[in-house]
C-alpha positions as CSV (number, residue, x, y, z in Angstrom):
1,X,101.0,76.4,125.5
2,X,102.9,77.1,122.3
3,X,103.4,73.3,121.0
4,X,107.2,73.8,120.9
5,X,107.3,75.4,124.6
6,X,109.9,73.3,126.4
7,X,111.3,72.1,123.2
8,X,114.9,72.9,122.7
9,X,115.9,70.9,119.1
10,X,114.7,69.7,116.2
11,X,115.0,67.0,115.5
12,X,116.1,65.0,111.7
13,X,116.6,61.6,111.0
14,X,119.0,62.6,108.1
15,X,120.4,65.1,110.1
16,X,119.6,65.2,114.4
17,X,119.4,68.1,116.8
18,X,119.9,69.9,113.9
19,X,117.4,73.2,115.6
20,X,117.0,75.5,118.3
21,X,113.3,76.4,118.9
22,X,113.4,80.6,119.8
23,X,110.3,82.4,121.3
24,X,108.8,79.4,122.7
25,X,107.7,81.8,125.8
26,X,105.0,84.1,125.9
27,X,107.3,87.4,125.5
28,X,107.6,86.0,121.6
29,X,104.1,87.6,121.2
30,X,103.6,84.6,118.5
31,X,106.4,85.5,116.3
32,X,108.4,82.0,116.9
33,X,111.8,80.7,115.4
34,X,114.3,78.0,114.4
35,X,118.0,78.1,114.9
36,X,120.9,76.4,113.0
37,X,122.9,74.7,115.4
38,X,125.5,74.8,112.8
39,X,125.2,78.5,111.7
40,X,123.5,79.9,114.3
41,X,120.8,81.4,111.4
42,X,117.4,82.0,112.6
43,X,114.6,81.1,110.0
44,X,110.8,82.2,111.2
45,X,108.2,79.0,111.7
46,X,105.8,79.1,108.7
47,X,102.1,77.2,108.9
48,X,103.9,74.8,105.7
49,X,99.5,73.6,105.6
50,X,99.0,77.6,104.7
51,X,101.2,77.6,101.9
52,X,100.2,73.8,100.6
53,X,96.7,75.5,100.1
54,X,98.1,79.2,98.5
55,X,100.2,76.8,96.1
56,X,97.0,74.9,95.7
57,X,94.9,77.6,94.6
58,X,97.8,79.3,92.4
59,X,97.9,75.7,91.0
60,X,94.0,76.1,89.6
61,X,94.9,78.5,86.8
62,X,96.4,75.8,84.6
63,X,93.2,73.4,85.3
64,X,91.3,73.3,81.1
65,X,88.2,74.8,81.2
66,X,85.1,73.2,82.4
67,X,83.0,71.1,79.3
68,X,79.8,70.1,80.7
69,X,78.4,67.8,82.7
70,X,75.8,65.4,83.2
71,X,72.9,66.5,84.6
72,X,71.3,63.9,85.2
73,X,70.2,62.7,89.5
74,X,71.4,59.5,90.8
75,X,73.5,59.1,87.3
76,X,77.2,57.6,88.3
77,X,78.7,60.8,85.9
78,X,76.2,63.1,87.2
79,X,78.9,66.5,87.9
80,X,81.9,64.8,86.5
81,X,83.1,67.5,84.0
82,X,83.8,66.1,80.0
83,X,87.5,67.6,80.7
84,X,88.0,65.7,83.9
85,X,87.0,61.8,82.3
86,X,86.6,62.0,78.8
87,X,86.3,58.1,79.0
88,X,82.5,59.0,80.7
89,X,81.2,60.5,77.5
90,X,81.2,60.0,73.9
91,X,80.9,62.9,71.7
92,X,77.8,62.9,70.4
93,X,77.2,65.5,67.0
94,X,76.3,69.4,67.1
95,X,73.6,71.3,67.8
96,X,72.0,73.6,65.2
97,X,74.4,76.3,66.3
98,X,77.7,74.2,66.0
99,X,77.8,73.7,69.7
100,X,79.6,70.0,70.3
101,X,77.1,67.2,71.7
102,X,77.9,65.0,74.6
103,X,76.4,61.6,75.6
104,X,77.0,59.8,79.2
105,X,77.9,56.5,78.8
106,X,76.2,55.1,81.6
107,X,72.2,56.5,81.8
108,X,72.9,57.4,77.7
109,X,71.5,61.4,78.2
110,X,72.8,64.1,76.1
111,X,73.8,67.6,76.9
112,X,75.5,70.3,75.1
113,X,79.0,72.9,75.7
114,X,78.4,76.5,74.0
115,X,82.4,77.1,73.0
116,X,81.9,80.6,71.7
117,X,83.2,83.1,73.2
118,X,80.1,85.8,72.2
119,X,77.7,83.0,72.9
120,X,74.6,85.6,74.0
121,X,76.8,88.7,74.6
122,X,76.0,91.9,73.8
123,X,78.0,93.8,70.7
124,X,80.8,91.3,71.2
125,X,82.4,92.9,69.0
126,X,83.6,95.5,71.7
127,X,86.3,92.8,73.5
128,X,88.3,92.6,71.2
129,X,87.7,96.6,71.2
130,X,87.9,96.8,75.0
131,X,91.0,94.3,75.2
132,X,93.4,96.4,72.9
133,X,92.6,100.3,74.7
134,X,93.3,97.7,78.2
135,X,96.6,97.3,76.8
136,X,97.5,100.7,75.5
137,X,97.3,102.8,78.8
138,X,94.1,104.4,78.2
139,X,91.8,105.1,81.4
140,X,88.9,103.7,83.2
141,X,86.4,105.7,82.5
142,X,87.9,107.2,79.0
143,X,87.6,104.4,78.2
144,X,84.2,103.9,78.6
145,X,84.2,106.8,76.9
146,X,85.7,106.0,73.8
147,X,84.0,102.6,73.8
148,X,80.4,103.4,74.5
149,X,79.9,101.8,77.1
150,X,78.9,101.5,80.7
151,X,81.1,100.9,83.2
152,X,79.2,97.3,84.8
153,X,80.0,96.1,80.7
154,X,83.6,97.5,81.5
155,X,84.5,94.5,84.5
156,X,82.2,92.2,82.9
157,X,85.0,92.6,79.7
158,X,87.8,92.4,81.6
159,X,86.2,89.5,83.7
160,X,85.5,87.8,80.4
161,X,89.2,88.7,78.4
162,X,91.0,87.4,82.0
163,X,88.9,84.3,81.4
164,X,90.0,83.4,78.4
165,X,93.7,85.0,77.9
166,X,93.6,82.6,81.5
167,X,92.7,78.9,79.4
168,X,95.1,80.6,76.8
169,X,98.5,80.3,78.7
170,X,96.6,77.5,80.3
171,X,96.5,75.6,77.4
172,X,100.7,76.3,76.5
173,X,102.1,76.6,80.0
174,X,100.5,72.5,80.7
175,X,103.4,71.1,79.5
176,X,106.1,72.8,82.0
177,X,103.9,70.5,84.7
178,X,104.0,68.0,82.6
179,X,108.2,68.0,83.1
180,X,108.7,69.1,79.6
181,X,112.4,69.6,79.0
182,X,114.4,72.7,79.4
183,X,117.6,72.4,78.9
184,X,119.8,75.3,81.5
185,X,117.2,78.1,82.7
186,X,118.0,81.6,84.7
187,X,115.0,83.1,86.1
188,X,115.0,86.9,87.6
189,X,112.6,87.3,90.3
190,X,111.4,89.8,92.0
191,X,108.1,92.1,93.5
192,X,106.0,94.8,92.3
193,X,104.0,96.9,94.7
194,X,100.6,98.3,93.7
195,X,98.4,100.9,96.1
196,X,95.1,101.4,95.9
197,X,92.2,104.4,96.1
198,X,90.9,104.4,99.7
199,X,87.2,103.5,98.8
200,X,85.4,106.6,101.0
201,X,87.2,109.7,102.6
202,X,85.9,108.4,105.9
203,X,88.8,105.6,105.5
204,X,91.3,107.3,103.8
205,X,94.3,104.8,104.4
206,X,95.6,102.8,101.0
207,X,95.5,99.6,100.2
208,X,99.2,97.5,99.0
209,X,99.1,94.5,96.8
210,X,103.0,93.0,96.0
211,X,103.2,90.8,92.7
212,X,105.5,88.9,92.6
213,X,107.0,87.7,89.6
214,X,109.7,85.6,87.8
215,X,110.7,86.3,84.6
216,X,112.9,83.4,82.3
217,X,116.1,85.5,81.8
218,X,117.3,84.8,78.0
219,X,113.6,84.8,75.9
220,X,111.6,87.5,78.3
221,X,108.8,84.5,78.7
222,X,107.2,85.8,82.9
223,X,107.1,82.1,84.4
224,X,104.9,83.5,87.1
225,X,103.1,86.1,88.4
226,X,101.1,86.0,91.9
227,X,99.3,88.6,94.3
228,X,99.2,88.9,97.6
229,X,95.3,88.2,97.9
230,X,92.8,85.3,97.4
231,X,89.7,87.9,95.9
232,X,87.6,84.8,96.7
233,X,87.9,84.6,100.8
234,X,85.7,86.4,102.3
235,X,87.5,88.3,105.0
236,X,84.8,88.9,107.7
237,X,82.9,85.2,106.6
238,X,86.6,83.7,107.6
239,X,87.7,85.9,110.2
240,X,84.2,84.9,111.4
241,X,85.2,80.9,111.5
242,X,88.9,81.1,112.9
243,X,87.0,83.2,115.8
244,X,85.0,79.7,115.9
245,X,88.4,77.0,115.9
246,X,90.7,79.4,118.4
247,X,93.3,81.4,115.9
248,X,93.5,84.5,118.1
249,X,94.1,82.3,120.6
250,X,97.3,80.6,118.5
251,X,100.7,81.3,117.3
252,X,100.6,82.8,114.0
253,X,102.3,79.2,112.6
254,X,99.6,76.7,114.2
255,X,96.5,78.5,112.9
256,X,94.2,77.7,110.8
257,X,94.0,80.4,108.9
258,X,97.3,81.2,109.3
259,X,97.0,81.2,105.0
260,X,95.4,84.7,105.5
261,X,95.6,88.3,107.2
262,X,92.3,89.1,109.2
263,X,91.0,91.8,110.8
264,X,91.3,89.9,114.2
265,X,95.1,90.4,113.8
266,X,95.1,94.2,114.4
267,X,92.2,94.2,116.3
268,X,92.6,91.1,118.7
269,X,94.9,91.1,122.0
270,X,98.4,89.2,120.8
271,X,98.4,85.7,121.7
272,X,100.9,86.1,124.2
273,X,98.4,88.6,126.4
274,X,99.8,91.4,125.8
275,X,97.1,94.0,124.8
276,X,98.9,96.1,122.1
277,X,97.0,95.3,118.6
278,X,99.4,92.9,116.5
279,X,100.1,94.3,113.3
280,X,101.3,92.6,111.1
281,X,101.4,95.1,108.1
282,X,101.6,98.7,108.5
283,X,99.5,100.7,110.1
284,X,98.4,103.4,107.4
285,X,97.4,100.9,104.9
286,X,93.6,99.1,105.2
287,X,92.6,95.8,103.8
288,X,91.3,95.7,100.3
289,X,87.4,96.6,99.1
290,X,87.0,92.9,98.1
291,X,88.6,89.7,98.7
292,X,91.4,88.9,101.5
293,X,94.8,89.8,101.8
294,X,97.3,86.3,101.9
295,X,100.0,86.9,104.1
296,X,103.0,88.3,102.1
297,X,105.3,85.0,103.5
298,X,103.0,82.6,102.6
299,X,102.3,84.0,99.1
300,X,105.8,84.8,98.3
301,X,106.7,80.6,98.9
302,X,103.8,79.9,97.7
303,X,104.6,81.4,94.4
304,X,108.0,79.2,93.9
305,X,106.3,76.8,95.1
306,X,104.5,76.8,92.1
307,X,107.8,77.2,90.0
308,X,109.2,74.6,91.3
309,X,106.3,72.7,89.5
310,X,106.6,74.4,86.3
311,X,110.2,74.0,86.4
312,X,110.8,70.5,86.9
313,X,112.1,69.4,83.6
314,X,115.0,71.7,84.2
315,X,118.2,70.4,84.1
316,X,119.5,73.4,86.1
317,X,118.1,76.5,87.3
318,X,120.0,79.5,88.4
319,X,117.9,82.1,90.2
320,X,118.5,85.9,90.0
321,X,116.7,87.2,93.1
322,X,116.2,91.2,94.1
323,X,116.6,91.9,97.7
324,X,114.0,92.1,99.5
325,X,112.6,90.5,102.4
326,X,113.1,86.9,102.8
327,X,113.0,86.4,98.6
328,X,116.1,84.9,99.5
329,X,115.6,82.4,101.6
330,X,112.4,80.9,100.8
331,X,114.2,79.5,97.5
332,X,116.6,78.3,99.1
333,X,113.9,76.5,101.4
334,X,111.1,76.1,98.4
335,X,114.7,74.5,96.4
336,X,117.2,73.0,99.2
337,X,117.1,68.9,97.0
338,X,118.8,70.9,94.2
339,X,120.5,73.1,96.0
340,X,122.7,70.3,97.6
341,X,122.4,68.2,94.4
342,X,124.1,70.7,92.6
343,X,121.8,71.4,90.0
344,X,120.7,75.1,91.0
345,X,122.2,78.1,92.0
346,X,120.8,81.0,93.5
347,X,122.2,84.6,93.8
348,X,121.7,88.3,95.4
349,X,122.0,91.2,93.0
350,X,122.0,94.9,93.9
351,X,121.3,97.9,91.3
352,X,122.4,101.1,92.7
353,X,119.0,102.5,91.6
354,X,118.9,106.3,93.1
355,X,122.2,107.3,90.6
356,X,120.6,110.4,88.4
357,X,121.4,109.8,83.9
358,X,124.3,111.8,84.1
359,X,125.5,109.6,87.0
360,X,124.8,106.2,85.3
361,X,127.0,107.7,81.8
362,X,129.3,108.2,84.4
363,X,129.7,105.1,86.1
364,X,129.7,103.4,82.8
365,X,132.1,105.0,81.2
366,X,134.7,104.2,83.6
367,X,133.8,100.4,83.7
368,X,134.0,100.4,79.4
369,X,137.9,102.9,80.3
370,X,138.7,100.1,82.5
371,X,137.4,97.3,80.0
372,X,139.9,98.9,77.1
373,X,142.5,98.9,80.0
374,X,142.0,94.8,80.3
375,X,142.0,94.3,75.9
376,X,145.8,96.2,75.7
377,X,147.0,94.3,77.8
378,X,145.8,90.9,76.7
379,X,145.3,91.3,72.8
380,X,144.8,87.4,72.4
381,X,141.7,87.2,74.7
382,X,138.2,87.8,73.6
383,X,136.1,90.3,75.3
384,X,134.5,86.5,77.1
385,X,137.9,85.8,77.9
386,X,138.2,89.8,79.3
387,X,135.3,89.4,81.1
388,X,136.4,86.1,83.1
389,X,139.4,87.0,84.0
390,X,138.9,90.1,85.9
391,X,135.7,88.3,87.4
392,X,137.5,85.8,88.2
393,X,140.3,88.2,89.6
394,X,137.9,89.9,92.2
395,X,136.1,86.2,93.1
396,X,140.0,85.6,94.7
397,X,140.2,89.1,95.7
398,X,136.8,88.9,97.5
399,X,137.5,85.5,99.2
400,X,140.5,87.0,100.7
401,X,140.2,90.1,101.7
402,X,136.1,89.6,102.9
403,X,136.0,86.8,105.4
404,X,132.5,86.7,106.2
405,X,130.9,85.1,103.1
406,X,126.9,87.5,103.1
407,X,129.3,90.7,102.2
408,X,131.5,89.0,99.4
409,X,129.9,90.9,96.3
410,X,130.9,90.7,93.8
411,X,130.7,94.0,90.9
412,X,130.5,93.4,87.3
413,X,133.2,94.1,84.5
414,X,130.4,94.6,82.0
415,X,127.7,97.1,83.6
416,X,124.7,98.3,81.4
417,X,122.5,101.9,81.6
418,X,120.1,100.1,83.1
419,X,121.9,97.9,86.1
420,X,124.7,100.5,87.6
421,X,126.6,99.3,89.8
422,X,125.2,95.7,89.4
423,X,127.4,93.2,92.0
424,X,126.2,89.8,93.2
425,X,126.4,87.7,95.2
426,X,126.6,83.6,95.7
427,X,124.2,82.5,98.1
428,X,125.3,78.3,96.9
429,X,129.0,78.8,97.4
430,X,129.6,75.6,99.4
431,X,133.2,75.7,98.3
432,X,132.3,72.8,96.1
433,X,131.1,74.6,92.9
434,X,133.7,74.8,90.0
435,X,135.1,77.8,89.8
436,X,133.8,77.6,85.5
437,X,129.8,77.2,87.5
438,X,130.5,80.4,90.0
439,X,131.9,82.6,86.9
440,X,129.5,81.7,84.4
441,X,126.7,82.6,87.6
442,X,127.7,85.9,88.4
443,X,128.2,86.9,84.3
444,X,124.5,85.9,83.7
445,X,123.1,87.2,86.9
446,X,121.0,89.5,86.0
447,X,117.6,91.6,86.8
448,X,117.0,93.5,83.4
449,X,114.1,90.6,81.8
450,X,112.2,91.2,85.2
451,X,112.5,95.0,85.3
452,X,111.7,95.1,81.8
453,X,108.2,92.9,82.8
454,X,107.9,96.0,85.4
455,X,108.4,98.7,83.5
456,X,106.3,97.3,81.3
457,X,103.7,97.0,83.7
458,X,103.8,101.2,83.9
459,X,103.5,101.6,80.6
460,X,100.8,100.3,79.5
461,X,98.0,99.8,81.9
462,X,97.1,103.2,82.9
463,X,95.5,101.2,85.8
464,X,98.7,100.7,87.8
465,X,100.9,103.9,86.5
466,X,103.3,105.6,89.3
467,X,101.5,107.9,91.9
468,X,101.4,111.9,92.0
469,X,103.5,113.3,94.3
470,X,102.3,117.0,95.2
471,X,103.2,119.2,97.9
472,X,99.6,120.7,98.8
473,X,98.1,116.8,99.9
474,X,101.2,117.2,103.0
475,X,103.3,114.3,102.0
476,X,100.0,112.0,100.3
477,X,100.6,111.0,96.9
478,X,97.5,111.0,94.8
479,X,96.5,108.0,92.9
480,X,94.3,109.6,90.5
481,X,93.9,106.6,87.7
482,X,94.6,103.6,90.7
483,X,92.1,101.0,90.5
484,X,89.3,100.4,93.9
485,X,89.7,96.9,93.5
486,X,92.3,93.8,94.4
487,X,90.3,91.3,91.9
488,X,90.3,94.2,88.9
489,X,93.9,94.1,89.5
490,X,95.2,91.0,89.0
491,X,93.0,90.4,86.7
492,X,94.8,93.4,84.9
493,X,97.9,91.2,85.6
494,X,96.5,88.4,84.9
495,X,96.1,89.3,81.3
496,X,99.0,91.4,79.9
497,X,101.3,88.6,81.6
498,X,99.5,86.6,78.5
499,X,99.3,89.7,76.6
500,X,103.9,90.3,77.1
501,X,104.2,86.4,76.4
502,X,102.5,86.2,73.5
503,X,101.7,88.4,71.7
504,X,104.5,91.2,72.3
505,X,107.1,91.2,70.5
506,X,110.7,92.3,70.7
507,X,113.7,93.4,68.7
508,X,113.3,90.3,66.4
509,X,110.1,89.9,66.0
510,X,109.8,87.2,68.1
511,X,107.4,87.0,71.4
512,X,109.3,85.7,74.9
513,X,106.6,82.8,74.9
514,X,108.2,81.8,70.8
515,X,112.0,82.0,72.2
516,X,111.1,80.0,74.9
517,X,109.5,77.1,72.7
518,X,106.1,77.0,74.5
519,X,104.7,78.0,70.8
520,X,105.9,78.8,67.0
521,X,103.9,81.6,66.8
522,X,102.6,86.0,67.5
523,X,99.1,85.5,68.2
524,X,96.9,88.6,68.4
525,X,95.0,90.0,70.5
526,X,91.9,88.4,68.2
527,X,93.2,84.9,68.5
528,X,94.1,84.8,72.4
529,X,90.5,85.9,72.5
530,X,89.2,83.4,70.5
531,X,91.5,80.6,71.1
532,X,89.5,76.9,72.2
533,X,92.2,75.0,72.5
534,X,92.5,73.1,69.1
């Protein structure tokens, strides 16, 4: 029996009888939704518990590195790390090699903690060399030849570099979780697809990973980046546990393991009794060889939940969202309180990516010609005033001529070669926003900051380059340099995000982290690896 079967309303204390439950019958095949009585929009039911579980997993990125804990059996501080309970320990000098020593206040036993990145590591100088090659488009096999290392050593060093980058970024980003004042911020959010190679000739279906990332518009800082995969979850163990608690017989939103995409969701019959397999993704794709995929709607919702924590200190937030399925609704649901309070605005951004270079230049010339005519007609106005006047005219025309709010796209008067025919749609225009504020939002709405980051990923990480298409392969794409493991992709994306934010400089010779106020200098790759939190 469906948990909502026989229920025709969803009671909200502040807005009674606001929703109608849809899809509670057997014909729904496990997909239920709620329909708003006022606007008639529907939203699919998803598990809040699954979103919280994924959000908490993603937030472990910001935990401090463990220093050490008392190992005395029966001691009150046994297993309590120094970073979590500093009051339970006291510093007690250093070892002969310089590692800090601590003494437990309860049992008076001492222990030491190594803070050296290269502790017990052969050829430690190779780590920095590998780091540089990875961030400069060197293929994995070629990297092993140049650095004279084995593949096992390469993957071990990638794990080490990832851990050092995580600790470095977490130290600098923890103030955001503590509510660091940010003023007004503009966030651009989009997703990028990464394909994995097949692991054997028997099963040549491709694995797909979706990376959701958000960039601060002015500085270019990548605030968060998450991939819909949990590398620590065993798909077969989780599948057995899900079967034991009866997940295959439940609707999707009410499963204990609703967060993960498990084998029974492809092989078992649907909960409604239909013997046809209930696929959650395209049949040509297979799960990754390591770890367990996370449902895309859960991963996206968890991404915005993490953003909500990181942007808690912002006075006003403007989102520029790509037209990805579900991204706008997830954003608005996550920040619904801010939308109602009036300190968050969200815009969909549309760009014509099919134009050739010549067509982009022609569109740019036409826009510049229109702008020149406006300057001639209003010589007393500055470019900013001309921009807002053109936006205001287009907004009024859309309000008058287009009855459906979802169709009121406003074309930007100042297009760019990398964003041809850019148009935006305000998702939070409830008639109460001031005109000046709306026009400023339309003027700023852009995906330039996140698109540039995605472009750099393709250009600098050889493992994540675009595929090679060949007519001899019957239309299939060959991912000659792609990874076979989702874990490697996740680690490389995390490493590149830290490198992009704190090491790579722009024309102003500053990094995104400097421009956003998280640091006051450029960090070298060697300094990132050796950073100890001081």
